[in-house]
C-alpha positions as CSV (number, residue, x, y, z in Angstrom):
1,M,-0.3,-0.1,0.1
2,T,1.3,3.4,-0.9
3,P,4.0,2.1,1.4
4,V,-2.3,6.0,1.1
5,G,-13.2,10.4,8.6
6,D,-15.0,13.0,8.2
7,H,-13.8,16.6,8.0
8,G,-14.7,17.8,11.4
9,L,-12.8,20.5,13.1
10,M,-10.3,19.4,15.6
11,S,-9.5,21.2,18.8
12,R,-6.0,22.5,19.1
13,P,-3.7,20.1,21.8
14,T,-2.8,22.0,24.8
15,T,0.2,19.4,25.4
16,P,2.0,18.2,22.0
17,M,2.7,14.6,22.0
18,N,6.2,13.3,23.0
19,T,7.6,16.8,22.9
20,Q,7.3,17.2,26.7
21,T,7.3,13.7,28.4
22,H,9.7,12.2,26.2
23,K,7.3,8.8,26.7
24,T,6.0,6.9,23.8
25,P,2.1,6.4,24.7
26,L,-0.3,3.7,23.9
27,R,-2.3,3.8,21.3
28,A,-5.3,4.1,23.8
29,E,-4.0,7.2,25.4
30,V,-3.8,9.0,22.1
31,P,-6.8,11.7,21.9
32,D,-9.4,11.1,19.2
33,E,-8.3,14.5,17.8
34,H,-5.1,13.3,17.1
35,K,-6.0,10.6,15.0
36,W,-7.5,9.7,11.7
37,S,-10.8,8.9,11.2
38,L,-11.6,5.8,9.0
39,H,-15.6,5.8,9.1
40,K,-15.9,6.6,5.3
41,L,-14.4,3.4,4.8
42,F,-16.2,1.5,7.6
43,P,-17.9,3.2,10.7
44,D,-16.4,0.6,13.0
45,D,-14.9,-2.8,13.1
46,P,-18.3,-4.5,13.2
47,A,-19.2,-2.6,10.1
48,W,-15.9,-3.8,8.4
49,E,-16.8,-7.5,9.5
50,A,-20.2,-7.2,7.8
51,G,-18.5,-5.7,4.6
52,L,-15.9,-8.6,4.7
53,T,-18.8,-11.5,4.7
54,K,-20.7,-9.4,2.0
55,F,-17.5,-9.8,-0.4
56,E,-16.7,-13.4,0.7
57,Q,-20.3,-14.3,-0.3
58,R,-20.5,-12.4,-3.4
59,A,-17.2,-13.5,-4.7
60,P,-18.2,-16.7,-5.8
61,E,-20.3,-14.8,-8.1
62,I,-17.5,-13.7,-10.6
63,E,-17.6,-17.6,-11.9
64,H,-20.9,-17.3,-13.7
65,F,-18.6,-15.3,-16.0
66,K,-16.5,-17.8,-16.8
67,G,-16.0,-19.0,-20.0
68,T,-18.2,-16.5,-21.7
69,L,-16.4,-13.2,-22.0
70,G,-15.6,-13.4,-25.6
71,Q,-19.1,-14.0,-26.4
72,S,-20.1,-10.0,-26.7
73,P,-19.2,-6.9,-25.8
74,A,-22.0,-6.8,-23.5
75,R,-21.0,-9.5,-21.9
76,L,-17.6,-8.3,-20.9
77,R,-19.2,-5.3,-20.0
78,E,-21.3,-7.0,-17.4
79,A,-18.5,-9.2,-16.2
80,L,-16.2,-5.9,-15.8
81,D,-18.9,-4.0,-13.9
82,F,-19.3,-6.8,-11.3
83,L,-15.4,-7.1,-11.2
84,F,-15.2,-3.4,-10.6
85,E,-18.1,-3.3,-8.2
86,L,-16.7,-6.0,-5.6
87,G,-13.0,-4.3,-6.5
88,L,-14.5,-1.1,-4.6
89,L,-15.7,-3.3,-1.7
90,E,-12.2,-5.0,-1.5
91,E,-10.5,-1.7,-1.7
92,R,-12.4,-0.4,1.2
93,L,-11.8,-3.5,3.2
94,G,-8.1,-3.7,2.4
95,Y,-7.3,-0.3,3.3
96,Y,-9.3,-0.4,6.6
97,A,-7.6,-3.5,7.6
98,H,-4.1,-2.2,6.6
99,L,-4.7,1.0,8.4
100,R,-5.8,-0.3,11.5
101,V,-2.8,-2.6,11.6
102,S,-0.6,0.5,10.9
103,E,-1.9,2.0,14.0
104,D,-0.3,-0.8,16.4
105,L,1.7,-3.8,14.8
106,G,1.3,-5.3,18.0
107,D,-2.7,-5.2,18.1
108,S,-3.6,-9.0,17.5
109,A,-7.0,-8.1,16.7
110,A,-6.0,-5.7,13.7
111,Q,-3.8,-8.4,12.5
112,G,-6.2,-11.0,12.8
113,R,-8.6,-8.7,10.5
114,L,-5.8,-8.2,7.8
115,A,-5.0,-12.1,7.9
116,R,-8.6,-12.7,7.4
117,Y,-8.9,-10.3,4.6
118,V,-5.9,-11.4,2.8
119,S,-7.1,-14.9,3.1
120,I,-10.4,-14.0,1.5
121,A,-9.2,-12.1,-0.9
122,T,-6.6,-14.2,-2.1
123,A,-9.1,-17.0,-2.8
124,Y,-11.1,-14.4,-4.9
125,S,-8.2,-13.4,-6.8
126,A,-7.7,-17.1,-7.6
127,R,-11.5,-17.4,-8.4
128,S,-11.1,-14.5,-10.9
129,S,-7.7,-15.4,-12.1
130,F,-9.7,-16.6,-15.5
131,V,-10.8,-13.0,-16.7
132,T,-7.3,-11.7,-17.7
133,P,-6.3,-14.8,-19.7
134,E,-10.2,-15.1,-20.8
135,I,-10.0,-11.5,-22.4
136,Q,-6.6,-11.9,-23.8
137,A,-7.8,-15.1,-25.8
138,I,-10.6,-13.2,-27.5
139,P,-9.0,-12.5,-31.2
140,D,-7.4,-9.3,-31.9
141,E,-9.8,-8.3,-34.8
142,A,-12.7,-9.0,-32.5
143,I,-11.3,-7.2,-29.4
144,N,-10.4,-4.3,-31.3
145,G,-13.5,-3.8,-32.9
146,W,-15.3,-4.3,-29.6
147,L,-12.9,-1.4,-27.9
148,E,-14.6,1.0,-30.4
149,S,-18.1,0.2,-29.4
150,E,-20.1,2.6,-26.7
151,T,-20.7,-0.4,-24.4
152,L,-17.2,-0.7,-23.5
153,E,-16.2,3.2,-23.6
154,P,-15.9,3.1,-19.8
155,Y,-13.3,0.2,-19.7
156,R,-11.4,1.4,-22.8
157,I,-8.4,2.7,-21.0
158,F,-8.3,-0.5,-18.7
159,L,-8.9,-3.0,-21.5
160,R,-5.6,-1.4,-23.8
161,K,-3.4,-1.4,-20.8
162,L,-4.3,-4.8,-20.3
163,L,-3.8,-6.4,-23.6
164,R,-0.5,-4.8,-23.6
165,H,0.2,-7.6,-21.3
166,K,-0.8,-10.2,-23.5
167,P,2.7,-11.8,-24.1
168,H,3.2,-12.2,-20.3
169,I,0.0,-13.7,-19.3
170,L,-0.3,-17.1,-18.7
171,S,-3.0,-19.9,-19.3
172,E,-5.9,-19.9,-16.8
173,P,-4.6,-22.6,-14.7
174,E,-1.1,-21.3,-14.4
175,E,-2.7,-17.6,-13.3
176,R,-4.8,-19.4,-10.9
177,L,-1.8,-21.1,-9.4
178,L,0.0,-17.6,-8.9
179,A,-3.0,-15.9,-7.9
180,M,-3.3,-18.8,-5.0
181,Q,0.5,-18.0,-3.8
182,S,0.0,-14.1,-3.4
183,E,-1.0,-15.0,0.4
184,F,2.1,-16.0,1.5
185,A,4.3,-14.0,-1.2
186,H,4.3,-11.0,1.5
187,T,5.7,-13.1,3.9
188,P,9.4,-11.5,3.8
189,R,7.9,-7.9,3.9
190,N,5.4,-8.8,6.7
191,G,8.2,-10.4,8.5
192,F,10.6,-7.4,8.1
193,N,8.0,-5.3,9.4
194,A,7.3,-7.3,12.4
195,L,10.8,-8.0,13.4
196,T,11.7,-4.1,12.7
197,D,8.7,-2.2,13.9
198,V,7.8,-4.4,16.8
199,D,10.6,-6.9,18.1
200,M,13.5,-5.3,17.5
201,Q,14.4,-2.7,20.7
202,F,16.7,0.1,20.5
203,G,17.1,1.0,23.9
204,E,17.7,4.8,25.0
205,I,19.8,7.6,24.6
206,Q,21.4,10.0,27.3
207,T,21.2,13.6,26.1
208,D,21.3,17.0,27.8
209,D,17.5,17.2,27.9
210,G,17.6,13.6,29.9
211,V,16.8,10.0,28.9
212,R,15.1,9.6,25.6
213,P,13.8,6.1,23.9
214,L,15.5,5.5,20.5
215,T,13.0,4.5,18.2
216,H,12.6,4.5,14.3
217,A,10.8,7.8,14.4
218,S,13.3,9.2,16.9
219,Y,16.4,8.2,15.0
220,A,16.0,10.9,13.0
221,S,15.7,13.7,15.6
222,F,18.9,12.0,17.1
223,I,21.1,11.9,13.8
224,Q,20.4,15.6,13.5
225,H,21.4,16.3,17.2
226,P,23.9,19.2,17.7
227,E,26.1,17.0,20.2
228,R,28.3,14.8,18.0
229,E,28.4,12.4,20.9
230,V,24.7,11.9,21.1
231,R,24.7,11.5,17.3
232,K,27.5,8.8,17.2
233,A,25.9,6.9,20.3
234,A,22.5,6.6,18.4
235,Y,23.9,5.8,15.1
236,L,26.1,2.9,16.2
237,Q,23.3,1.5,18.7
238,Y,20.8,1.9,16.2
239,L,22.8,-0.3,13.7
240,A,23.8,-2.7,16.4
241,E,20.3,-3.8,17.0
242,F,20.5,-4.7,13.2
243,E,23.8,-6.3,13.6
244,A,21.9,-8.7,16.4
245,H,19.3,-9.7,13.6
246,K,21.5,-9.4,10.5
247,H,21.0,-13.1,9.4
248,T,17.1,-13.1,9.8
249,L,17.1,-9.8,7.9
250,A,19.7,-11.2,5.1
251,A,17.3,-14.4,4.7
252,L,14.0,-12.1,4.5
253,Y,15.8,-9.9,1.7
254,S,16.9,-12.8,-0.4
255,G,13.5,-14.2,-0.2
256,S,12.0,-11.1,-1.3
257,V,14.4,-10.9,-4.2
258,Q,14.0,-14.6,-5.0
259,Q,10.3,-14.0,-5.5
260,D,10.9,-11.0,-7.7
261,V,13.2,-13.1,-10.1
262,Y,10.7,-15.9,-10.2
263,R,7.5,-13.9,-10.8
264,A,9.7,-11.9,-13.8
265,R,10.6,-15.7,-15.3
266,V,7.2,-16.9,-15.1
267,R,5.9,-14.1,-17.0
268,N,8.6,-14.3,-19.6
269,F,10.2,-11.1,-18.8
270,P,14.2,-10.6,-19.4
271,S,14.9,-9.8,-15.8
272,A,13.1,-8.8,-12.9
273,I,14.0,-5.0,-13.5
274,E,12.4,-4.9,-16.8
275,A,9.1,-6.6,-15.3
276,A,8.9,-4.0,-12.8
277,L,9.0,-1.4,-15.3
278,F,6.9,-2.8,-18.1
279,S,3.7,-1.6,-16.0
280,D,4.6,2.1,-16.3
281,D,5.6,1.4,-20.0
282,V,9.3,3.0,-19.0
283,P,12.2,2.1,-21.0
284,I,15.1,0.7,-19.0
285,T,17.2,3.8,-20.6
286,V,15.5,6.1,-18.0
287,Y,17.0,3.9,-15.2
288,D,20.1,3.7,-16.5
289,Q,20.3,7.3,-17.7
290,L,19.6,8.2,-14.0
291,I,22.7,6.2,-12.6
292,E,24.8,7.5,-15.4
293,S,24.0,10.8,-14.8
294,V,24.2,10.7,-11.1
295,H,27.6,9.0,-11.3
296,A,29.0,11.8,-13.5
297,H,28.2,14.4,-10.4
298,L,29.7,12.0,-7.9
299,P,32.5,14.8,-7.6
300,V,30.5,17.4,-6.8
301,L,28.7,15.5,-3.9
302,H,32.1,14.6,-2.7
303,R,33.2,18.2,-2.3
304,Y,29.7,19.1,-0.5
305,Y,30.8,16.4,2.0
306,D,34.2,18.4,2.1
307,V,32.1,21.8,2.8
308,R,30.3,19.9,5.5
309,R,33.3,18.6,7.2
310,R,34.9,22.0,7.2
311,A,31.5,23.9,8.3
312,L,31.2,21.5,11.4
313,G,35.1,22.0,12.2
314,L,36.0,18.5,12.0
315,D,39.4,16.7,10.8
316,E,37.3,13.7,9.7
317,L,33.7,13.5,8.6
318,R,31.8,10.4,9.7
319,L,28.5,8.8,8.5
320,Y,26.8,10.2,11.7
321,D,28.0,13.6,11.0
322,T,26.0,13.8,7.6
323,R,22.6,14.8,8.2
324,V,23.4,17.1,11.4
325,P,22.3,21.1,10.1
326,L,25.4,23.1,9.0
327,V,24.1,26.0,10.8
328,K,24.9,26.4,14.5
329,G,22.2,28.0,17.0
330,V,19.3,27.5,14.6
331,K,16.5,25.5,16.4
332,T,13.0,25.2,14.8
333,H,9.7,24.2,16.5
334,Y,6.6,24.1,14.7
335,T,3.3,22.7,16.5
336,Y,1.7,20.5,13.9
337,E,-1.0,23.4,13.4
338,Q,1.6,25.9,12.9
339,A,2.9,23.2,10.2
340,V,-0.6,23.1,8.5
341,E,-0.6,26.9,8.2
342,A,3.2,26.9,6.8
343,V,2.2,24.1,4.3
344,T,-1.3,25.4,2.9
345,T,0.0,28.9,3.0
346,S,3.2,27.9,0.7
347,L,0.8,26.1,-2.0
348,A,-1.0,29.3,-2.5
349,P,0.3,29.2,-6.1
350,L,-1.6,26.1,-6.7
351,G,-5.0,28.0,-6.2
352,D,-7.9,28.2,-3.7
353,E,-9.2,24.9,-4.2
354,Y,-6.3,23.1,-3.6
355,V,-5.3,24.8,-0.6
356,N,-8.8,24.9,0.9
357,A,-9.7,21.2,0.3
358,L,-6.2,20.6,1.7
359,R,-6.8,22.7,5.2
360,E,-10.0,21.1,5.6
361,G,-8.4,17.4,5.6
362,L,-5.1,18.3,7.5
363,T,-7.2,19.9,10.4
364,G,-9.8,17.6,10.2
365,H,-9.4,14.0,10.3
366,W,-7.2,12.8,7.5
367,V,-3.8,12.5,9.5
368,D,-2.8,10.4,12.2
369,R,-0.4,12.6,13.7
370,Y,1.8,11.3,16.5
371,E,3.9,8.2,17.3
372,N,2.5,5.8,19.7
373,K,4.0,2.4,20.8
374,G,3.7,-0.1,18.1
375,K,2.6,2.5,15.5
376,R,4.3,1.9,12.2
377,S,7.5,4.1,11.5
378,G,7.9,6.8,8.9
379,A,4.9,8.4,7.1
380,F,2.7,7.6,4.0
381,S,-0.5,8.7,2.0
382,A,-3.1,5.8,1.7
383,P,-6.0,7.4,-0.6
384,S,-8.9,5.1,-1.5
385,Y,-11.7,6.0,-3.9
386,N,-14.4,5.9,-0.9
387,G,-12.3,6.9,1.8
388,D,-10.3,10.1,2.5
389,P,-6.6,10.5,1.5
390,Y,-5.5,9.2,4.9
391,I,-1.9,10.5,5.8
392,L,0.1,8.4,8.6
393,M,2.7,10.6,10.5
394,N,5.0,10.2,13.6
395,Y,5.1,14.1,13.6
396,K,7.4,15.8,15.7
397,E,7.8,19.6,16.6
398,D,11.3,19.7,16.7
399,V,12.3,18.1,13.4
400,L,11.9,20.6,10.7
401,N,12.1,17.6,8.4
402,D,8.7,16.4,9.8
403,M,6.8,19.6,8.4
404,F,8.5,18.8,4.9
405,T,7.2,15.2,5.2
406,L,3.9,16.5,6.0
407,T,3.7,18.7,2.6
408,H,5.2,15.7,1.0
409,E,2.6,13.4,1.7
410,A,-0.1,15.9,1.4
411,G,1.2,16.0,-2.4
412,H,0.1,12.4,-2.4
413,S,-3.0,12.8,-0.9
414,M,-4.3,16.0,-3.1
415,H,-3.2,14.0,-6.2
416,S,-5.7,11.5,-5.0
417,W,-8.2,13.9,-4.0
418,Y,-8.2,15.4,-7.7
419,S,-8.1,11.9,-9.4
420,V,-11.1,10.7,-7.4
421,R,-12.8,13.6,-8.5
422,H,-12.2,13.1,-12.1
423,Q,-11.6,9.6,-12.7
424,P,-13.9,6.5,-12.4
425,F,-12.5,3.9,-10.1
426,Q,-11.1,2.0,-12.9
427,H,-8.8,4.9,-14.1
428,Y,-8.3,6.8,-10.6
429,N,-5.5,4.7,-9.4
430,Y,-2.3,6.6,-10.6
431,T,1.4,5.2,-10.7
432,I,3.9,5.5,-8.2
433,F,6.1,7.1,-10.9
434,V,4.0,10.1,-10.9
435,A,3.3,10.3,-7.4
436,E,6.5,11.2,-6.4
437,V,6.1,14.4,-8.8
438,A,3.1,15.8,-6.8
439,S,5.0,15.2,-3.4
440,T,8.4,16.7,-4.3
441,F,6.7,19.6,-5.9
442,N,4.9,20.7,-2.8
443,E,8.2,20.5,-0.9
444,Q,9.8,22.7,-3.5
445,L,6.9,25.2,-2.7
446,L,7.5,25.0,1.0
447,A,11.0,25.7,1.0
448,R,10.5,28.6,-1.5
449,H,7.9,29.8,1.1
450,L,10.0,29.7,4.3
451,L,12.9,31.3,2.4
452,A,10.8,34.0,1.7
453,T,9.4,35.0,5.0
454,T,12.5,35.1,7.1
455,D,15.2,37.9,7.5
456,D,17.2,35.5,9.4
457,E,20.2,35.0,7.5
458,A,21.1,31.8,9.6
459,L,18.1,30.4,9.0
460,K,18.1,30.9,5.1
461,A,21.6,29.3,5.3
462,Y,19.6,26.6,7.4
463,L,17.0,26.4,4.7
464,I,19.7,26.1,1.7
465,N,21.3,23.6,3.7
466,K,18.3,21.5,3.9
467,Q,17.4,21.8,0.2
468,V,21.1,20.5,-0.4
469,D,20.6,17.5,1.9
470,D,17.3,16.7,0.5
471,T,18.3,16.8,-2.9
472,L,21.1,14.5,-1.9
473,A,18.8,12.1,-0.2
474,T,16.6,11.9,-3.1
475,L,18.5,12.2,-6.2
476,F,21.8,10.5,-4.7
477,R,20.9,8.2,-1.9
478,Q,17.9,6.9,-3.8
479,T,19.9,6.3,-6.9
480,M,22.6,4.4,-4.9
481,F,19.4,2.4,-3.4
482,A,18.5,1.6,-6.7
483,E,22.2,0.6,-7.8
484,F,21.8,-1.8,-4.8
485,E,18.5,-3.2,-5.9
486,R,19.6,-3.9,-9.7
487,T,22.7,-5.5,-8.5
488,T,21.0,-7.8,-6.2
489,H,18.4,-8.9,-8.2
490,A,21.3,-9.8,-11.2
491,M,22.9,-11.6,-8.7
492,V,19.9,-13.9,-8.0
493,E,19.4,-14.0,-12.0
494,R,23.0,-15.3,-12.0
495,N,22.2,-17.9,-9.2
496,E,24.5,-16.2,-6.8
497,P,23.3,-16.6,-3.4
498,L,22.6,-13.6,-1.3
499,T,24.1,-13.7,2.3
500,V,24.9,-11.3,4.7
501,D,28.3,-11.3,3.4
502,S,27.6,-10.7,0.0
503,L,24.8,-8.2,0.5
504,T,27.1,-6.2,2.8
505,A,29.9,-6.4,0.3
506,V,27.8,-5.0,-2.1
507,Y,26.4,-2.2,-0.2
508,R,29.8,-1.2,1.4
509,E,31.2,-0.8,-2.2
510,L,28.3,1.3,-2.9
511,L,28.8,3.7,0.4
512,T,32.5,3.9,-0.6
513,Q,31.6,5.1,-4.2
514,Y,28.9,7.6,-3.0
515,F,30.6,9.1,0.0
516,G,34.0,8.9,-1.2
517,P,37.4,8.0,0.2
518,A,37.5,11.0,2.6
519,V,34.2,9.7,4.5
520,P,35.1,6.2,6.5
521,L,32.9,3.6,6.9
522,E,32.0,2.3,10.6
523,E,32.4,-1.5,11.1
524,H,28.5,-1.9,10.5
525,S,27.6,1.0,8.2
526,A,26.9,-1.5,5.4
527,L,24.1,-3.1,7.5
528,E,22.0,0.0,6.3
529,G,21.2,-2.1,3.4
530,L,19.2,-4.5,5.2
531,R,17.0,-1.9,7.0
532,V,15.3,-0.1,3.9
533,P,11.5,-0.9,3.8
534,H,11.5,0.2,0.3
535,F,13.6,-2.6,-0.9
536,Y,10.7,-5.4,-0.1
537,S,8.9,-3.2,-3.1
538,A,11.5,-3.7,-5.6
539,F,12.6,-1.2,-8.2
540,Y,10.7,1.5,-6.4
541,V,13.4,4.1,-5.2
542,Y,14.4,5.0,-8.2
543,K,11.1,7.0,-8.9
544,Y,11.9,9.2,-6.0
545,A,15.0,10.7,-8.2
546,T,13.3,10.7,-11.2
547,G,10.1,12.0,-9.5
548,M,12.1,14.9,-8.0
549,S,13.9,15.8,-11.5
550,A,10.1,16.0,-13.2
551,A,8.8,18.0,-10.3
552,L,11.7,20.6,-10.2
553,A,10.8,21.1,-13.9
554,L,7.4,21.5,-13.4
555,Y,7.7,23.7,-10.4
556,E,9.7,26.2,-12.4
557,Q,6.9,26.3,-14.8
558,V,4.6,26.9,-12.5
559,I,6.6,29.6,-10.4
560,N,7.7,31.2,-13.5
561,G,4.6,30.9,-15.4
562,G,0.7,31.9,-15.3
563,E,-2.7,30.4,-15.3
564,P,-1.7,27.9,-18.1
565,E,1.0,26.6,-16.5
566,R,-0.8,26.1,-13.4
567,E,-3.8,24.6,-15.0
568,R,-1.7,22.0,-17.0
569,Y,-0.3,20.8,-13.7
570,L,-4.0,20.5,-12.1
571,D,-4.7,18.7,-15.5
572,F,-1.8,16.2,-14.5
573,L,-3.2,15.5,-11.0
574,K,-6.4,15.2,-12.2
575,S,-5.6,12.7,-14.7
576,G,-5.0,9.7,-12.2
577,G,-4.1,6.6,-14.3
578,S,-5.9,7.6,-17.2
579,K,-2.4,7.4,-19.3
580,F,0.9,5.9,-18.9
581,P,3.2,8.0,-16.7
582,L,5.7,9.5,-19.5
583,E,2.7,10.1,-21.5
584,Q,1.4,12.3,-18.4
585,L,4.6,14.2,-18.0
586,R,5.1,15.3,-21.4
587,D,1.4,16.6,-21.4
588,A,2.6,18.5,-18.5
589,G,5.7,19.6,-20.3
590,V,8.2,17.2,-19.1
591,D,10.1,14.4,-21.3
592,M,11.7,12.0,-18.9
593,T,12.9,10.0,-22.0
594,S,15.5,12.4,-22.2
595,P,18.4,12.5,-19.8
596,E,18.0,16.7,-19.2
597,P,15.4,16.9,-16.4
598,V,17.8,14.5,-14.3
599,K,21.1,16.5,-15.5
600,T,19.2,20.0,-14.7
601,A,18.4,18.9,-11.1
602,L,21.8,17.7,-10.6
603,Q,23.4,21.1,-11.7
604,R,20.8,22.6,-9.3
605,F,22.6,20.7,-6.8
606,E,25.9,21.9,-7.8
607,R,24.6,25.6,-7.5
608,L,23.4,25.1,-4.2
609,V,26.5,23.7,-2.9
610,D,28.3,26.8,-4.5
611,E,26.0,28.9,-2.5
612,L,26.1,27.0,0.4
613,S,29.9,27.0,0.5
614,G,29.8,31.1,0.6
615,L,27.2,30.9,3.8
616,V,28.9,28.5,6.3
């Protein structure tokens, strides 16, 4: 799920969570006004249970269409109407179950709901597995003629995308077997989440404010702490827990990669990466050009690390020094409400409709705001057709990046908000490739707003430093991750085993290449490659880098343009999944088959490094 309530008014908290007590609360201790409301999906758990029963009872009806899809356009339309009607219910069930688990990964009742949903949905997937091969079996001349009929007009885009997969669709019995294994196909990812979010314990860190728990969420704060010894302690203690579980983590990741390769081979793709890129119709040259362009700019990255070393007054830069702000004495503190105000104000160039809808959602019940014990780490947007575009946060008031995370996830949610209102269910779900454009676009507008509304030169330098670091994290780091994924999948395709030693050797080599010889690695630094959740959604992370490149280009067009440029961008958001992503971006004004957008973004990074070098 995109690792995606009513809009009622929310009372302002008098005591922000986790900022005064340093205690991670239980879910039951979190005030309702700080939680999302899932009632647009289902009012409560019993209503969800009734929905699951209805879904299970209706699922066998799909078999009434078996063997008949090629009879006529009318019969195919009837089957597709049923498929998407039940699919809408299935989506509601799935999102509710997943979101309830995300609230507390240790909640056994929520885990049970999710397990039952997955089991029943898997059975339905097996029952309906005949649909795609049966449509594919309709003679080309017939189906091409049917696509021009008014009867199938609502499904024209869906069918054309489906028919494109014809060379990779198997026979009905084979598709059924694949569908039946989907329930346990998520075992590596589920095991990783359970291990890292529930079972692993990172202890506590001593700071000048007292002893604070080290968690996935608090790690981001510790690694930016002004005291070097605090950063070092958090970094080493955090990785030590991964060291203690490295063999399990390596086995889980190996299993995930093996499944990727297996599915690609079964569906007759030359490689796992080509299988992953096929659905978006993205040529492998886009992936290759990204890596090549970033490699060409690694000297600029190494120069930035030297700027960072000098600004921090260090003889030698270590990995735990690479995230701390370079401008000393600047502390930021934004309550959640202040962050919402800054975010929505910054997005004014996108128009009143965009801003007003977002403000209502963020101050209502789209967002699950703060960390609680057992809650999934990080942040995500979870949009569904009948629910709100929900946002999971672990918001911390003293971490400026959390405000940027909020606007990032809001970009996803507003993309969905527009798509739901302009596309039918079968076409609303846009690809991750374009999703990262909308989120990164919002981050650029927030940075622009904050820079324009302060006279504090130190804060301006701080924000420029943040832009440099964010570009580094998105363009360089995600590309490094993308290289790791490509290498590990290629190893399995060459029948080379993935072990702790082989995985950490690959990752250590990449760390050395990207950080350069002047930044020595710690003993367990390469274990970072075993802690990245996105690796369980293979060949996903590169889209952050391409998305940032496209977003920067569109951002410049909107800021320097007028109403036509803004409307073209909003039309891009409204298009949902009705086109392939490269076509959508071309319509919006960016050609991602060319290396130029990535190169331009990297050149912008170089200019920011030059500017920062003169300020610190």
